[in-house]
C-alpha positions as CSV (number, residue, x, y, z in Angstrom):
1,M,0.0,0.0,0.0
2,S,1.4,3.5,-0.9
3,V,1.8,6.2,1.6
4,A,-1.1,8.1,0.0
5,E,-3.3,5.0,0.1
6,S,-2.4,4.4,3.7
7,A,-3.3,7.9,4.6
8,R,-6.6,7.6,2.9
9,S,-7.3,4.4,4.9
10,Q,-6.9,6.2,8.2
11,T,-8.5,9.6,7.4
12,A,-11.6,11.4,6.2
13,L,-10.5,13.7,3.4
14,A,-11.9,17.0,2.4
15,P,-13.8,16.3,-0.8
16,S,-12.1,19.2,-2.6
17,E,-8.6,18.3,-1.6
18,E,-6.3,15.5,-2.8
19,I,-3.5,14.9,-0.3
20,P,-0.2,14.6,-2.2
21,R,2.2,11.8,-1.6
22,L,5.1,14.2,-1.4
23,M,5.4,17.7,-0.1
24,N,7.9,20.5,0.1
25,A,9.7,21.1,3.4
26,A,12.6,23.1,4.7
27,V,14.6,20.5,6.5
28,Y,17.3,21.3,9.0
29,I,20.3,19.2,8.0
30,G,22.8,20.2,10.7
31,N,25.7,22.7,10.9
32,G,23.3,25.6,10.8
33,Q,22.0,24.6,7.4
34,I,18.4,24.4,6.0
35,A,17.7,22.7,2.7
36,M,14.5,22.4,0.7
37,R,13.5,18.8,0.3
38,S,10.6,16.8,-1.2
39,I,9.6,14.5,1.6
40,E,6.6,12.2,2.3
41,T,3.5,13.9,3.5
42,P,2.9,12.6,7.0
43,V,0.5,9.7,7.6
44,L,-2.1,10.0,10.3
45,G,-2.9,7.7,13.2
46,A,-6.1,7.6,15.2
47,G,-7.1,10.8,16.8
48,E,-4.7,12.9,14.7
49,A,-5.1,15.7,12.1
50,L,-3.3,16.7,9.0
51,V,-3.1,20.5,8.7
52,R,-2.2,22.3,5.4
53,V,0.1,25.1,6.5
54,E,-0.9,28.5,5.1
55,S,1.3,30.8,7.3
56,C,4.1,30.1,9.7
57,G,6.0,32.8,11.5
58,V,9.8,32.7,11.9
59,C,10.6,32.6,15.6
60,H,13.9,33.4,17.2
61,T,13.8,30.3,19.4
62,D,13.9,28.2,16.2
63,L,16.6,30.4,14.8
64,K,18.8,29.8,17.8
65,K,18.3,26.0,17.4
66,I,19.4,26.3,13.8
67,E,22.3,28.7,14.3
68,Y,23.8,26.9,17.3
69,D,22.9,23.3,16.3
70,L,21.1,22.8,19.6
71,L,19.2,19.7,18.4
72,P,20.3,16.9,16.1
73,A,19.3,16.8,12.5
74,P,17.2,16.1,10.5
75,R,14.0,17.8,11.6
76,V,11.6,20.5,10.3
77,Y,11.2,23.6,12.5
78,G,8.4,26.2,12.5
79,H,5.8,26.4,15.2
80,E,3.8,29.6,14.7
81,T,1.4,27.7,12.5
82,A,-1.9,28.6,10.9
83,G,-3.7,26.6,8.3
84,V,-6.6,24.4,7.2
85,V,-7.5,20.9,8.4
86,A,-6.9,18.7,5.3
87,A,-7.7,15.4,6.9
88,V,-8.5,13.8,10.3
89,G,-7.8,10.4,11.8
90,S,-10.3,7.9,13.0
91,G,-12.1,9.0,16.2
92,V,-11.7,12.8,15.6
93,T,-15.0,14.6,16.0
94,K,-13.9,18.0,17.3
95,Y,-12.5,19.1,13.9
96,R,-13.3,18.3,10.3
97,P,-11.6,18.9,7.0
98,G,-11.9,22.5,6.0
99,D,-11.7,24.0,9.5
100,R,-9.3,26.9,9.7
101,V,-7.0,26.5,12.8
102,V,-4.0,27.6,14.7
103,V,-1.9,24.9,16.2
104,F,0.1,24.9,19.4
105,H,2.9,22.4,19.5
106,H,3.1,21.9,23.2
107,I,0.4,20.9,25.7
108,P,1.0,20.0,29.3
109,C,-0.4,16.9,31.1
110,G,-2.4,19.0,33.6
111,S,-1.8,16.8,36.6
112,C,1.9,16.6,37.5
113,F,3.9,18.5,40.1
114,Y,4.7,21.4,37.7
115,C,1.2,21.6,36.2
116,D,-0.2,21.8,39.8
117,R,2.0,24.9,40.2
118,R,1.1,26.3,36.7
119,L,4.7,25.8,35.6
120,Y,3.5,24.2,32.4
121,A,6.7,24.6,30.4
122,Q,8.5,22.4,33.0
123,C,6.0,19.5,32.6
124,D,7.6,16.4,31.0
125,S,4.5,16.0,28.7
126,Y,4.8,19.7,27.7
127,K,8.3,19.1,26.5
128,R,7.1,16.5,24.0
129,V,6.5,18.3,20.8
130,G,3.2,17.1,19.3
131,V,3.4,18.5,15.8
132,T,5.6,17.2,13.0
133,A,6.2,17.3,9.3
134,G,8.3,14.1,9.6
135,Y,11.5,13.2,11.4
136,E,11.8,14.0,15.1
137,P,8.9,16.3,16.0
138,A,10.0,19.9,16.0
139,G,6.9,21.9,15.0
140,G,7.0,21.3,11.3
141,G,5.5,24.6,10.2
142,F,8.2,25.1,7.6
143,S,6.5,22.5,5.4
144,Q,3.3,22.2,3.4
145,Y,1.5,19.9,5.8
146,V,1.9,19.0,9.5
147,R,0.7,16.0,11.4
148,V,-0.9,17.1,14.6
149,M,-0.8,14.4,17.3
150,D,-3.9,13.3,19.3
151,W,-3.2,15.3,22.5
152,I,-2.7,18.5,20.5
153,V,-5.8,17.9,18.5
154,E,-7.8,17.5,21.7
155,R,-6.4,20.5,23.6
156,G,-4.0,22.5,21.4
157,M,-5.8,23.8,18.4
158,E,-8.0,26.9,18.1
159,R,-10.5,27.7,15.2
160,I,-9.8,30.8,13.2
161,P,-12.9,32.9,12.6
162,E,-14.0,33.9,9.1
163,G,-12.5,37.1,8.1
164,V,-9.2,36.6,10.0
165,T,-6.2,36.1,7.8
166,F,-3.8,33.3,8.3
167,D,-1.0,35.8,8.7
168,R,-2.8,37.4,11.7
169,A,-3.8,34.0,13.1
170,C,-0.2,32.7,13.2
171,W,0.4,35.3,16.0
172,V,-1.7,33.4,18.6
173,E,1.2,31.4,20.0
174,P,3.7,34.2,20.3
175,V,1.1,36.5,21.8
176,N,0.3,33.8,24.3
177,T,3.9,33.7,25.5
178,C,3.9,37.4,26.0
179,L,0.6,37.4,27.9
180,K,2.0,34.8,30.2
181,A,5.0,37.0,30.9
182,V,3.0,40.1,31.5
183,E,0.7,38.2,33.9
184,L,3.8,37.0,35.8
185,L,4.8,40.6,36.3
186,A,1.4,41.5,37.6
187,L,1.6,45.1,36.3
188,L,-0.6,47.7,37.9
189,P,-2.2,50.7,36.1
190,G,0.3,53.6,36.5
191,D,3.4,51.3,36.7
192,V,6.4,52.4,34.7
193,V,7.8,49.6,32.5
194,A,10.9,49.4,30.3
195,V,10.8,47.0,27.4
196,L,14.4,46.5,26.1
197,G,14.3,45.4,22.5
198,Q,11.6,46.2,20.0
199,G,11.7,43.3,17.7
200,P,8.3,41.7,17.0
201,I,8.1,40.2,20.6
202,G,9.3,43.5,22.2
203,L,6.7,45.4,20.3
204,I,4.0,43.0,21.5
205,F,5.2,43.6,25.0
206,T,4.9,47.3,24.4
207,M,1.3,46.9,23.2
208,L,0.4,44.7,26.2
209,G,2.1,47.0,28.7
210,R,0.1,49.9,27.4
211,R,-3.0,47.7,27.5
212,A,-2.4,47.0,31.2
213,G,-2.3,50.8,31.9
214,A,1.4,51.1,32.3
215,R,3.7,53.9,31.1
216,V,6.2,52.2,28.7
217,F,9.7,53.1,27.9
218,S,11.1,51.1,25.0
219,T,14.5,50.8,23.5
220,D,15.9,49.6,20.2
221,T,19.0,50.4,18.1
222,L,16.8,50.6,14.9
223,A,15.0,53.9,14.3
224,F,12.2,52.1,12.4
225,R,11.4,50.0,15.4
226,R,11.5,52.9,17.8
227,G,9.0,54.7,15.5
228,L,6.6,51.9,15.8
229,A,7.0,51.7,19.5
230,E,6.1,55.4,19.7
231,E,3.0,54.7,17.5
232,F,2.0,52.0,20.0
233,G,2.1,54.4,22.9
234,A,5.7,54.1,24.3
235,S,8.4,56.6,24.8
236,A,11.2,55.1,22.6
237,Y,15.0,55.6,22.8
238,D,18.2,54.3,21.4
239,P,19.7,52.3,24.3
240,R,23.2,53.5,23.4
241,E,22.3,57.1,24.1
242,S,22.4,58.5,27.7
243,D,19.1,60.3,27.3
244,F,17.2,57.0,27.8
245,E,18.5,56.5,31.3
246,H,18.0,60.3,32.1
247,A,14.4,60.1,30.8
248,V,13.6,57.1,33.0
249,K,15.0,58.7,36.1
250,A,13.2,62.0,35.3
251,A,9.8,60.2,34.9
252,T,10.1,58.3,38.1
253,G,11.4,60.9,40.6
254,G,14.9,59.4,40.3
255,R,13.8,55.9,41.5
256,G,13.8,53.9,38.2
257,V,11.2,51.8,36.6
258,D,8.9,49.3,38.4
259,A,9.5,46.5,35.9
260,V,11.8,45.6,33.0
261,I,11.1,43.2,30.2
262,V,14.4,42.0,28.6
263,A,13.3,41.2,25.1
264,A,16.7,41.2,23.5
265,S,19.5,38.7,24.1
266,A,22.6,40.9,24.0
267,A,24.5,40.5,27.3
268,P,24.7,44.3,28.1
269,V,20.9,44.6,28.1
270,V,20.7,42.9,31.5
271,D,23.2,45.4,32.9
272,Q,21.1,48.2,31.7
273,A,17.9,46.6,33.2
274,L,19.6,46.9,36.6
275,K,20.7,50.5,36.0
276,I,17.2,51.7,35.1
277,S,15.2,49.8,37.7
278,R,14.3,50.9,41.2
279,P,14.9,48.9,44.4
280,G,12.2,46.2,44.6
281,A,11.6,46.2,40.8
282,K,10.9,43.0,38.8
283,I,13.2,42.1,36.0
284,L,11.9,39.5,33.6
285,L,14.2,37.7,31.2
286,F,12.4,36.6,28.1
287,A,15.0,36.3,25.3
288,Q,17.7,34.3,27.1
289,T,16.7,30.9,25.7
290,S,20.1,29.3,24.9
291,A,22.2,27.5,27.5
292,G,25.2,29.2,26.0
293,E,24.1,32.6,27.0
294,R,25.8,33.8,30.2
295,I,24.9,36.8,32.4
296,E,27.1,38.2,35.1
297,I,25.6,40.5,37.7
298,S,26.3,41.7,41.1
299,G,24.5,39.7,43.8
300,A,24.0,42.9,45.7
301,D,22.0,44.4,42.9
302,I,19.4,41.7,43.5
303,C,19.8,41.0,47.2
304,V,20.5,44.4,48.8
305,R,18.2,46.2,46.3
306,E,15.5,43.6,46.8
307,R,14.8,43.2,43.1
308,V,13.0,40.1,41.8
309,L,14.6,38.3,38.9
310,L,12.1,36.3,36.8
311,G,12.1,34.0,33.8
312,S,9.3,33.3,31.5
313,Y,9.3,30.7,28.7
314,S,6.9,29.4,26.1
315,A,3.1,29.4,26.2
316,D,0.4,28.9,28.9
317,V,-2.5,26.6,28.1
318,D,-4.7,28.5,30.5
319,L,-4.3,31.6,28.3
320,Q,-4.8,29.8,25.0
321,A,-8.4,30.9,24.4
322,E,-7.7,34.4,25.7
323,S,-4.7,34.9,23.4
324,A,-6.6,33.6,20.4
325,A,-9.5,36.0,21.1
326,L,-7.1,38.9,21.5
327,V,-5.4,38.2,18.2
328,F,-8.6,37.5,16.3
329,S,-10.3,40.6,17.6
330,G,-7.8,42.9,15.9
331,E,-7.3,44.8,19.2
332,L,-3.5,44.5,18.7
333,P,-2.2,45.8,15.3
334,L,-0.2,42.7,14.7
335,E,-0.1,42.6,10.9
336,R,1.8,45.9,11.0
337,L,4.6,43.9,12.5
338,I,5.0,41.7,9.4
339,S,7.7,43.2,7.2
340,H,8.3,40.2,4.9
341,R,6.0,37.5,3.5
342,L,8.0,34.9,1.6
343,P,7.3,31.5,-0.1
344,L,8.8,28.5,1.6
345,E,11.3,28.1,-1.2
346,E,12.9,31.4,0.1
347,I,13.4,30.0,3.6
348,G,17.1,30.8,3.5
349,R,16.4,34.5,2.8
350,A,13.7,34.4,5.5
351,I,16.2,33.2,8.1
352,Q,18.8,35.7,7.1
353,I,16.4,38.6,7.4
354,A,15.2,37.3,10.9
355,Q,18.8,36.7,12.1
356,H,20.2,40.0,11.0
357,P,17.6,42.8,11.7
358,A,17.9,45.9,9.6
359,E,15.9,49.1,9.1
360,G,12.5,48.1,7.8
361,S,12.7,44.5,8.9
362,L,10.5,42.9,11.6
363,K,8.5,39.7,11.5
364,V,9.0,37.3,8.6
365,V,6.2,34.9,7.7
366,V,6.5,32.1,5.3
367,H,3.8,30.8,3.0
368,P,4.3,27.1,2.3
369,Q,1.6,26.8,-0.4
370,E,3.0,29.8,-2.4
371,R,5.3,29.0,-5.3
372,N,7.8,31.3,-6.9
């Protein structure tokens, strides 16, 4: 039996769609390299779904895995995935072919030591990736189809309403991660917050900080990004210029900000977070996701100054529906953050743009169904 025939024996197909035996995928082949390959379209098992990927955002956590060879090859990355259910496995009743969906690639068990404490990203089940284009599961969104495993089908997909574009919908997962971090900070109306780094994630933090009623100071070395931060309600500065620290002190009676979100991974950024924050402030590390990143700080800056150092990583299943509703509502101007929309065949260019920010560049979204 062929792969395509096997797939048909296990799935209910959308009448208007023929599932191809082979599909295009951007395969990580090791040594920081991605190569376009024609690989077998995933075959479904019971309880699973096949999603035709329409939009997938390029995320910096995947870029780090590629650049620093953090995981063994081969595998297909990409996890900010929006698309259409093309087929479902036996027993699936929650979704049907033709449904437009966003897909989370991690879901916790809900009953372990860490889940009881709402530390979902530390749950062993959460660490199992449940979406793949083939090979070791790694998200798979940089391909034309992904196989969504049963526990993700059950708890890790959200329907996209009519009228919402796939490019907007693929923001649901990253917005969730930012909502989680902002909730951890427990911002109060009137708080003064600094967001260091105004890439796509930093700009979302700026939006959410303003939404929480905080006054936001944002920094970035690129004028284009500072301009957007200003449009979204922040006071934006070049972090290399002394006027940033002066402005923060002037706005807070010399104390410093109440909270800092470190949304850039350059080592000096953490030093600056300490300089501009008041005693008792919360400093949240968000971009420091590689084990190779080292930070050296004075213990007294935390202990004597009674600051709170926090980390926040990945998404929160409890915020899944809220993050979807926030994205779908259009309240956040997320599509303004997309600077490049590229076909999957240009994945090399997509990665280069995302890895080396320049004036005018922000979020890169790939379209796996689009051909040159």
